[in-house]
N, C-alpha and C positions, 0 to 999 in steps of 0.2 A: 400615371398621373403626370400632367404637364403643367408647368407654370406659364402663364401668359405674361406678355410684356406690357408695361404701363404705356399708354399712348401719349403721355405728356409729362412734364416735369413735376406736376403736383398730383395729389390725390393718393388714395390708398392703393396698395398692390391688389391686382385682381385675384380672385379665388382660383385655386388650381382646378383644372378640368380633367375629369376621368376619361381616358381614351381606351375603348375596348379593343380596338384594332389599330395596329401601327400600319401606316400606308406601305404597301409593298414596293412602291416606287417613290422617288423624290422629284422626278421631272417628267413632264409630258410635253412632247414637241409636235407641232403640226407638220403635215407633209403636203407640199414641200416646205422645207424649213425657211424661215424668214429671219432677217437681222433685227427684228423689232425687239424692244425691251420686254423681258418676261414679266409675268404677273405673279406675285407671291401670295400663296394661299397658306394660312395658318392651319396647323393640325386640328385645332379646335373647330375651325370653320368646316374643314373636311368631315370631321366626325359628326357635326350637326347635320350637314348635308346628307351624309350616309344614313343616319338614323331616321330622319324625317322623309327624305325623298326616295331612298332606296328600300328601307325596311318598312316604310309607311307608318311610323309612329307619330303620335300627336306631339306638338311642341312641349306639352306638359310632361308626357312620358319620356321624351328625349332628355328633358331637363333633369328628371329624376335619375336617369341612367348616367348622365354626365355630371351629376352632383352640382348643378347650377340652376338658376331660376329660369322660368319660362321666357321672361324678357331677355335674358342673356342668349338663350337659344334663338329667339327671334332675331336679335341683332346679328348673331353669327350667321344665321341663314341668309339674311338680307345681304350681308357683305360677301358671303361665298357665292351666292347666285349671281350677283353683279359681276364679280371677278370672272366667273366661269363663262358667262355670256359675253363679256368683253373679250376674253381670250378666244372664244369660238368665232365671234363675228369679225375680229381684227386679225385672226391668224397668228396670235402671239403664244409663246410657250408658257406653261404653268409650272412654277417651281413650288414645292411644298417645303416650307421652312422646317428645319430639324428641331 
């Protein structure tokens, strides 16, 4: 179970997200390496991406396994997909926040 960070100074703290699998790596570098700024991917975003795109679960089922709402899974997926595509198209490294 991981706590997420609040994205601003106000509001309630986000619910913890259940992670079934810890990422085996914390960094992914393109070859050849570039000096561009890395893109940071949250573990919850990676988990949503893994459940929906890799395991083929629906957003509803992924939300149940992560113990969050379907809307939260949708938001995490949108953010993760955008970051991954940006890293691939711009040749930037991906760092997974601990």
